[in-house]
N, C-alpha and C positions, 0 to 999 in steps of 0.2 A: 532626455527626461522628459522633453515636451512632444515627442513624436509617438505616436498608435503603432503598437507593432502587430503584425500578423504572424500569431504562432500557430502551429503546425496542430491539428487537433489532440487532443489528449488519448492517453492511454495508460497502460496497467505498472504493475511492480516491476516491471522487465522490459522497460525498453530501450530506445535508444536513436530526432532532426538534429540541426545545426544552429547555428544564431540565428534571430529572428528576420524576417524581410518584412521590410516598411507596406505599412498598408498602402498605400499612395499607389505601390505598383501593382497591388491588387485592384486597385479603381480607375488607373489613369491606363493601364496597358488592355490594349483590346487585343494583342495576340496573343499567344500561347508563350505560360510563363518561360522565365529563364529555365534553363537546365539544374543549376543548381537549387531554386526555388519548386521545380517540379519535384527533385528527387526529395526533398526535405518532405514537403506536405505526403506524398508515396509515403516513405516513412514510418511520418505521425500519423497515417490514415491507417495504415498495416499495423503497427503497436496498439491501435486503438481497439480495431475488431478484436485482437490477437485479447486485449485487456479484457474487455467486455463481455466477450465469450466468455473468458475465463468464470468473467461475473457471474455470467448467466446461468453456467453450470452449477456452481456453487449454490446461487437461489435456488432454483431446483432441489437438489441434495437436501439442502436446508429446512426448507418446508416440509420435504418428504420425510426425512429423519425427525423432524416435530411432531408430523405427523403418526410416525408410526411410533416412536419411543416418547414421546412427551419431555416430560421435565420431571428426574428423579435422580435419586444419587447418583444412579453407576451413569447417569451421561454428565453429571459434574464431575466424576472422578474425568471419562474421558475425553473430556475438554479444558482439561486442565492441565494433561496432557498435548493435547492440541494447540493449545495456548505455544507450550516450548515447540511444535513443529511450526506453526506459523512465525514466529518471533525468528527463530532460524532461517525459516525461510525468505522475509526480508531481509535478515543479514547477508543472506546467500544475494540474493539481489542487489544489493548494497556493493556488494564489491563490481558490480559495472561502471560501477562511481568511482568508487578509491581505487581499481587496479586500472583503469583504463591509462591517467597518465604513468604508472609502470611501464607498458605496453607501447605508449603513442612512439611511433620514429618522426621525430628524430629526438633523441634524448632516452630510449628505452632501455629502461635499467634491466630488468627482465625478458626473457624471450619467450615464443609460447610453448616451448618446451616445458619448460623451469615452471612456470606457471601452472601448468596439467600439473605436474607435481607435487609442487606446494600445495595443491588442490587435497590433491590425496592424500598425506599425510595428513590436513589440516579436520579429516573426513575421519581419521583412525580414533582418534577419543570419544568422535559422536556415537561411534556407533559399539565404541564399551561400556559412556554413559548410559545409555537406552538399552542395550542388551544385559553383560552379565553385571552391571549395576544398575539394572531398571529399579529393584525393590527399594534400595536406596535414595534412589532419584527422585521417587514415587511418595515416601517419606516426607523429603525435603519439601517440594512444591507442594505438594496437598495435606500441609497438618492439619486442615481443618477437618478432614472429611472422615469419616469413620471407616473400618474395616471393606467394606462392599465397595466404597468410592474410590479410595486407595487402590486396592485389587485391578478396579478397571483401570486407571492410571497407569498401573504398571503390567497388563497387560496392552494396552495401547501402545506405550513405549518401544517396545523391537520394532514394530511395525512401520509407526511411524520415523521410528530411526533411522530403517535403513530407506524411507522415501526423503528426508532432511539430506542424508549423502547424496543420494542420486540428484536432488535438488540443489544442491551445493554446485558436482560438474557442468549439471544443465546449466546453473548461472554462469560459471567459467565458459562453456561456450559460446553463449548468448555476449558476453562479454567479446570475444575473439570476432565473431561474427557480425558485432554493430562495430569494430574497428575498421573490417573489411567491406564496411555497409552492406551487410547482406540482411537488414532487417525483414525481405517477404520471409528469411529462411526463420530466424529468430520467433517471427509471427504465427509462423506453419506450425512448430515444432509445441509451442503453447497452444493453440487449437487442439492440435491432435491428441496431447497431452489432457485436455479439459475434456475432450469427447470421450476419450478413452477412461479417463476417471467417473464419470456419470454411467458408461454401460455397464462397468465394475460393481456400482452403486447398487444399481438397476437388479442388477444378477443375484448379487448378494443376499440384498435387502431381510431377503425373508428368512438367510439361514446364519447370518455374522452377527446380528444381536447390534448392541450399542456400536461394538467395532466395526460395522460395515463402513462408515466413514473416512477410517484410518483403513480399510484397504483400498479403498477408491484413488486415496492421496498417492499409496505405492504403485500403482495402477497407473495414474497421471503420472509421477515420477519417471518411469521406467519406461513410457512412451515420450514422454519428454527430453528429457536425456539421451537417449539413442537416436530420435532424428535430428537434436543439436550435435551431435558428437559426427553425425555421416555428414552433416551440412559444413563442420568442421574441415574435413578431410576433404568434402569434395571443393570447398573454398579455397585448399591449398596449404590442407594439410597442419602439423604440428610447428615445423617450420627446424630451425639448425638452432640446437643450444647453444647460449653462447660459453658455458664452460659444464665442465661432468657433473654428473647428477649424485652428488657423493651426499652422504649423511650430513653434514655438515653446514652445505651448499643448501640443502631442501629446507631447515628449519630454520637458516637466516632469511632462504627467502619466505618462508610459512609465518615467520614472526615479523615480516616487512609486510605482506598483506595484512595481518592480524592488525597490527601496529594502526594501520589505515583505518582499520573499521573498528574499532573498539567502542567509538561512539554508535553505529549504528548497533549494534548487540545491545549499548547499555541502553539506547533509546527504544525499542523495541522489548527490554526486558522489563520497562516500567508496567508495563500492563500483566504482566506475571507475577510481579510483587502484587500488585494491585487485586486480581484474579485470588492472590492467596489469602488476602484482609479479607475479600466477599465472601471465600470458601469459611473460613474462621467464625465470620460472625453474621451470614446473611443465613438466610432458609434456603431449606431443601429446594433445588431448580434454579434460585438467583444466580448460581455459576454459569450453568447453562443460557440462560438467556440475557446475563451481561456479554458471553461468550458470543451469541449471534448479534446484537448488540455494535459492538466493538466491531467485529467482522464486516457489516455493512460499512460502518463509518472507516475502518482503514483501508475496505475497498473502495472509496470514495477519493482517498487520499492519493493511493497507489496507483487510481486511475488518472488521476490529475497530477496534483504536483509533483509525486515521486517520477511518474512515468516521463513526462518532460525536462524533470532535471537530467536522468539517466538518457533519455534520446540525444541531448544537448551537450553531454560531458565532453565528447572527443574533439569535437569544434570549437569548444570554449575553451578546451587547453591547449588548441593549438592557436586561436587567437588571443591567448592569455600569454604564452612565449612569446608571439611574435609582436603585440602592440601593447600589450598589457594596458588596454583598456580599464574602463570602469564596467566589468561584466556582470558583477553583481546589483549595480543601480541601473543597468539597461534591461534585464530580464527577469531580473524576482518581480517585481510591481505588475509588468506586463501577463507574466504566466499565472500570477494570482489572481487578477480579475477574472481573465478566464476559467480558473477553476472555480471559484467562488460563485461563477453565472452558473456552474453544474451541481455544485457540494451542496450551495444552498435548497434549491426547493428538494432534494433528494434526503436530507434530512430531517425538514419539513412534511415531506409524505410519509416518509416511516413513524414520523411521531402522531402525525391526525389521522393516517387512513391504513399504512404499512401492517401492524400490531392487529388491530381489528379484523384486517380482511383476513389476515391469516387463519385469523381464529373463527370466524365466518364460515371460509372451505374448508379447513382442517378442525373439526370443533376438539380434535383429542391432542391439538398440539399445545396451544393453550389455555387456559381456562382466563373468567374475567380477572383475578390476580394477576395470571400471567400477562396478558394484556394491558395491568396497568403498571408492573414494574417496566417491563420493556421500555413504554411511553417515558417510564421516568429517565431510567438508564438511558434513551437514548438521547433526551433531553439533555439531562447532563453532562454528556458525550458531545454537546453539540460545539461549546467551547474549546474542547480537547481538537476536534476534527479542525477549525480554524487556525489554533497553534500549530497544530503538527503539519497542516498544508505549508504555512508558513517555513518551518523547519525544510520540509521536503523539498524547496524551492531555494533555500539559502543554501542549503551544504554543497548540492552538487555545485554551485558558483563557486565558494569556496575552497574546495575542493581544485578547481579548475583554476585559481588565480595562487595556490600553492599554500594555502593554508592548515593541513591536513594537520601538524603539528598541532594548532592551537586547539582545533575543532576536537582531536583525541584527547588533548589533558582535560576537556571539560566532559570526559566521560566519567568518570568519577564524581565528579561534584552534582551531577545529573542527576545519579542513583541515589546520592546521598540529601537531597532537595523531595528527591521524590517518596522516599521512604517516611522522610520526619512529615511532608508535607501530605502521606497517605495516615501514616498513624494519629496525626492531630483529627483531619478529618473524622477518621472512624470513631474517636474519641467522644468527638462533638454531635455529631450528626450520625451514626452509625454506619450501614453501609451505602447510605446515598451519600453521605460523607466522604469515604472513600474513594467511590467513584469522582462523583466534583473534583475532589483532589488529584485526579491528574490531567487537570490542563496546566497545574504551576507548575513543573518540573520544568515542560516544553513553553508553555508561556515565557518563563523567564530565559530561557536556554537560544526564544524565537530574538529577543531581548539585544540579549547578549550577540548574536549572530547579525544582528542588522547594525550595532555598532562598528561590531567589527569590520563589515562587508562595508558599510559605507562609507564612517567617518564620521565630517561635517556635514553629510547632507541624512544624517538619520532622521534628525528629528520631520525633515520635510518628507521623505520615505515612508515614513512610520503614519503620517496624519495623513498621506495616500493611502497606504494598507487598509487602516481604520475607517477609511470613508468607503474603501470598495466593499469592504466586512459588513459593513452595517446598511448601507444601501441593499446588496443581496439579501443577507438576513432578513432585513426590515420588509421588504416584498415577498418573501418567502412566509412569513408569518405572517403577512395581511393577507396575501392570496389565499393559503391552505386553512389559514383560522374561520376566512370566511367558506371555505366550502364546507371546513368542520359546522359552522352555524348552523349550514341550508341544511347538510345530512341529518343535522340531529332532529330536524323537523320533518324528517320521513321514518315511517314505524318501520318497515321492511328494512333490516337491516344489509344486505346486501346493497341493494337499491341505497341505500343512505351513504355508504361507503362510496359506491362505485358516483354517487351524485359529487359527493364531495371532493373525490382525486380527478372527476371531470373539470368540476368549478375551481378549484383551486390550480390546477395547471395553466387551465384558459387563460384567470386571471394572472398568473405570473409571468405566462408568453405576453400577456395585453400590458402588461407593465414593465417589459424587457425595450419594448418600442417605446417608452416614454426614457427609463434612466440607461440602458448599453444598448440604444439601436446601432451605434456604430460599433459594438464589438460582436453583435449576432451578424452584421453583415459581413463583418473580417470575418467573423469563424464562418459563415456562410462560401465565402469566396475562397478559403484555404480548402475546405472537404469539398467544393466542384473542383480543385485546381487538377487535382490526379485524372481527372476524367479527359478537360482538355489538353492536356499534354499529351 
């Protein structure tokens, strides 16, 4: 626990490097790094590029969507359906955590062919729910919207449902490629998909209305899935089935996969519940604004915590099987520290300069009230982001050491706690209370995972995690707060926002030299390692 570890650079909701490498190796070895170290760094870098390429494409679409359509009852209706899509998307990516132990040799319980067949079966109910039953589902997830809003939800569900199933299959392909250490193929698939989605979005923006983003997601899913499946075939194909693909066997395999993934589905359904409360009690446009704030925060979690966990799960699983060492205590604190180094300034930047910059560049996107609402929601989501990061780091480690049964037993209590907290927060403080309550269930969940994963050392590790979170959050608040105060003195809004962003960024980087110099040096060393190799 006393050592500093050099982690691979962070990446997305779909990544896959191995156990961390001592930073001393980075500082003392003058020659090129060892082959495993170089491989880890290259894998992490590839997945980081893929993740943030997707984030960049999504950001462009988000800004253009806001500029074109603003915030209204139809965008609210679309984003309710989009919340289902994003929830299922993260659930699909979580298969790369929960299914790896089922596929990793020695001791694999499923062949690649059985895994693929089970994913096909899992996709069928999704197509039914978002196709023939889309009207019923729209009434269920958008109870507070009027007829116009629910119509937008119902119209979006079939398109997004197809994208959901394709992303499920793409995630299955990424799982297989990760086990085979073909990370460049995985990264290439997601980058190509992001590019295709952006092209389709730009092409349909003038004709498809508020549904443009849904068609963009479908195009992205088609390209990503196709690329991934071609990669699986090129890297060894589907392999040989361990048993015949009879229906009873398929159901059993699908149940095995879903049973291990229930906790991820529950965790990501929390936002859908919150969105239902906001849709019922908030003003028109609140659902859209909250969706944007949540997507930004969730991309940060996916691009750091979940990416590192997914990228390391195959090797953590192998290490746990052979050595049974303290995987959780050795990986979570270090990974969390590097994630907070990136996440804290990003959230501070959104709150102080992001919203007004969007308003200034695209006046039709957010009015003054929308800017205020986005700032408030982003601030309320700050604590959720920290809790979600902890969960994103703890769960892969606990899956790797064989605690899947405990994790999934917590799925239902997690939802119950969230519903209770959201109802209470909404009753006391309205929409802001509902959004603020989003942190309660993940926070409690993170504490339970900490105790379950570290046992007697839980207090020591908790103190370390809290100190790391506090110092990066405080530095970000001071740096970007100073930038905001300086920007307020400049009359021209665009110059004010630009100055605030510049001052905040420079102040944060300067502060890192004081509070996290070693972490920055380690991160830069890992980033430079692939080139050296």
